[in-house]
N, C-alpha and C positions, 0 to 999 in steps of 0.2 A: 476545259477551255471553251467557254461559251462563244467567244469571238470567232473561233475557227469552225464552229458548227459541230464540234465534238462535245459530247456530253449526253446526247440522246443517241442511242444506237440505231441510226438510220439505215434502212436497207436501200441499196442502190438498185437501179433497174435490172441489173444482171442477177440479182438475188444475193449478192454478198453484202455483209454488214460492215459498218465502219470499225467495229471492234475487231473484226477479222483483219481489216487492213492495218489497224494499229499493231496487232500481233505480228503481222508480216513485217511492218516497219521496224519492230523490235527484234526481228529475227526469230520469232517464236511460231510463226505460221507454218502450216503443213506445206510440203513441197508442191502439191497440186495447186495451192493458192498462188505460189510464186509463178507457176506456169500460166495460170489464168490471168493474173495481174498484167503480165507481159503482153498479152494479146487483147485484153478487154479495154475499150476506150473509156468506160465509166470508171473502172477501178484505177486505171493509170492516171486519169485526170484528178480523181479524188485523192489518190496517194500523193501526187505531186503537190496538191494544195495542203495536205496534212504535213508533208515534209517541210514546206515553207513555214507553216504555223509552228511546228515543233523545233525548228532550227535554233531560235534564240534560247529555248529551254534547254536543249541538248548542249549548246555552247556554254551556258551557265553551269550546267551540271559537270562539265569537264574542267571548269575553272577551280583550281585548288583554293581552299579557304583555310587560312591559318587561324586557329582559335587563340585568343589571348590566354596566357598562362593562368591556370586556376579557374577559368570561366565555368567549366562544368561543375566543379566542386562548389563554387559560390552560388551558382544557380540552384543546385540541389539543396544547399543549406537554406536558401531563401524560400524555396518551395516548402521545406519542412518547417520554416519559421524559426530556424536556429542558425547561429553563426558559430565560428570556431571558438575554442576555448584555449587559445594560445597562451602559454605561460601559467595556466591553471594546473596545479599539481593534483594527482589522484589523491583521494582521501583514503587513509588506512584506518579501519575501525577495529580496535582490539575486541575480540569476543572470546567466549569460553572455548578453548581448544584451538585458538589461533587468531589470525588477523584476516579481515576481509578488506580487499582493496577495491575501491569504487573509482572507476575511470572518470576522467574529466567529462567525457562524452555522456556517461550515465548521469553525472551530476547535472549537466546541462539539460538532459532529457527530463530529469526529475523537476528542475526549475520550470521548464516549459510546460510540463503537465500541470504543475501546481498553478502557474500563472494562467494557463488556459481555463482551468477549473474556476479559479477566482474570478476571472473576467466573465465567464459564462454565467456565473451565479448572480451577476449584476446586470440589470437591464440597461442597455445603451453603452456597454463597455465591451471592447473587443481586443484580443491579444493581437498585436501586429508582429512583434519579433521578440526573440529571447536570445541573448548571446552572453558569453562569459569571457573572462580574461583573468589576469593575475589579481585584479582588485575585487573579483566576485562576479555575480550574475546581474545582468541588466534586462529588465522586462520593459517592453515598450507597448503602450496601449493607445487605442483610439477611444475617445469618450464622446458621447453625444452632447451637443451644445445644450447648455443650461445645467448640466450636472456639475457639481463642485469638483473640478478636476483634481485639485490638491488633496481633497478628502478621499476621493476614489483611489488615487495613487497610494496614499498612506495606508488605507485599509487593505488594498491588494498586497502591498509590501509586507504588512504584518502577517497576513494569511500565508503568503508564500514562505516567508522566513520561518513561520511555525511548522509548515510541512517539511521544509528542509531540515530543521532541527530534529523533528521526529524521525526522519530517515537517516540523517548523518550525525546526529548528536552534536558535540562541540566542534566537529570538523565542518559543519555547514558553512558555506561561504556567505559573505554579506550579500544582500539583495538590494538593488536600486531599481525603483520603478519610475518611469517617466511617461508623461502623456505627450505623444508625438503627433497626434492628429485629433481633430475635432470633426465629428460628423454632424450633418444637419439633423434637426429634430424631425420626428415622424410627421408626415403630412406636409 
């Protein structure tokens, strides 16, 4: 809190520091400090100023905040660059000795990895998002201005579909690739 003078651990004329007073303010200081603060004009004045500065912060901290339903999950999916795969069924792959079931989350992760690799192998192309649903996987790209966006999207789609087919065989979901952003050219 630079406006309150807190931020640099200043030493008061009595030898006590502001960090000691903050600890006292938070109820963490030693008992001798409480006794000292009660009698010291420097500490009592500075503590009063600190209390005034921190009052709005403490009031805000006591105010309950209700998060919208699903906010944390949506934020984490966005951070990972993936969204839910609602309605997408797990893939069951028959193999020698049984069946392997691939979850919709694993399918989405595979699509995101393939999309990220395909984008990274092309200069000026970046993966923005990958999400899935009952109709398949959707990969969203940002493409640098002047690149042929439709050609880039088609080539990324072909590459990702190939990776999905190699991993999931005939159960690979369809892949849609869209250019959702255009970035400025270098310089």
